[in-house]
C-alpha positions in Angstrom: 11.5 -34.7 -1.1 12.5 -33.1 2.3 15.6 -32.7 3.6 16.6 -32.8 7.5 18.7 -29.7 9.0 19.2 -28.0 12.4 17.0 -25.1 13.2 17.6 -22.9 16.2 14.6 -22.8 18.4 13.9 -19.1 19.3 13.3 -19.7 22.8 16.4 -21.7 23.4 19.9 -22.3 22.3 19.3 -25.8 21.7 18.9 -27.1 18.3 16.2 -29.3 16.8 15.2 -30.8 13.5 12.4 -30.1 11.1 11.7 -30.8 7.6 12.3 -28.2 5.0 9.9 -28.1 2.1 11.0 -28.6 -1.4 8.8 -27.4 -4.0 7.9 -29.9 -7.1 7.8 -27.3 -9.4 9.7 -23.9 -9.4 7.4 -21.1 -7.9 6.8 -18.2 -10.1 7.8 -14.8 -9.0 4.2 -13.8 -8.1 4.1 -17.0 -5.9 7.3 -16.2 -4.2 6.3 -12.7 -3.4 3.1 -14.2 -1.9 4.9 -16.4 0.3 6.9 -13.8 1.5 4.3 -11.6 2.2 2.2 -14.4 4.1 5.3 -16.1 6.0 5.3 -16.2 9.7 8.5 -13.8 9.6 7.1 -11.3 7.2 7.4 -8.6 9.7 11.2 -9.3 9.3 11.1 -9.7 5.6 8.8 -7.1 4.2 10.5 -3.9 5.4 13.4 -5.4 3.8 11.8 -5.9 0.6 10.6 -2.3 0.6 14.0 -1.0 1.3 13.3 0.1 4.7 15.5 -2.4 6.3 15.9 -0.3 9.5 12.2 -0.9 10.2 12.6 -4.7 10.2 11.6 -6.7 13.4 15.2 -7.8 13.3 17.9 -5.5 14.2 20.4 -5.3 11.3 23.5 -3.3 11.9 23.7 -2.7 8.2 21.8 -2.6 4.7 24.1 -5.4 3.7 23.2 -7.8 6.3 19.6 -7.2 5.8 20.0 -7.6 2.1 22.1 -10.7 2.8 19.0 -11.9 4.9 16.5 -11.3 2.3 18.6 -13.1 -0.2 18.6 -16.4 2.0 14.8 -15.8 2.3 14.5 -15.4 -1.5 16.9 -18.5 -2.0 14.7 -20.8 0.1 11.4 -20.0 -1.4 12.9 -20.1 -5.1 14.7 -23.7 -4.1 17.9 -22.1 -4.6 17.6 -20.8 -8.1 20.1 -17.8 -8.0 19.1 -16.6 -11.3 15.4 -16.1 -10.1 17.0 -14.9 -6.5 19.0 -12.2 -8.3 15.9 -11.0 -10.6 13.8 -10.9 -7.4 16.0 -9.1 -5.5 16.3 -6.5 -8.3 12.6 -5.7 -8.1 12.9 -4.8 -4.2 13.3 -1.5 -2.7 16.9 -2.6 -1.8 17.9 -1.9 -5.3 17.6 2.2 -4.4 19.8 1.4 -1.3 22.5 -0.8 -2.8 24.4 -0.7 -5.8 24.2 -3.2 -8.4 27.9 -4.3 -7.8 26.9 -4.7 -4.0 23.7 -6.4 -4.9 25.9 -9.0 -7.1 28.4 -9.6 -4.4 25.8 -10.4 -1.9 23.9 -12.9 -4.2 27.3 -14.4 -5.3 28.4 -14.7 -1.5 25.1 -16.4 -0.7 25.4 -18.6 -3.7 28.6 -19.9 -2.7 27.9 -20.1 1.1 24.6 -22.2 0.4 25.8 -24.2 -2.3 22.2 -25.1 -3.0 22.1 -27.5 -0.4 21.2 -25.8 2.9 19.4 -22.8 4.5 21.6 -21.2 6.9 20.4 -20.1 10.4 21.6 -17.5 12.5 22.0 -16.7 16.1 
């Protein structure tokens, strides 16, 4: 099953539509880590995973914003299974950057914002 949603083209401000893959079976934690490491945007994701959010290919102005981006990526690959998102996020280097309360707040905010239905895009 695929769903259609707007995706911002990196070269222009025009939106276009592309299918978002939905996984038939939940991915294991190891499969999610493999997907993150081999993703086209891994140069943005993996520094955050390692806790080095300042070295990400995208310029984040705070650890919280970088963590939020990682939560959205994890949400995508876990098909919005937020118990798995929370568990995976606690395995990243960001656990040494943020407190448990901050992590919980970021994951909860993403849960409510996404509602399990969409993958947000940012300008």
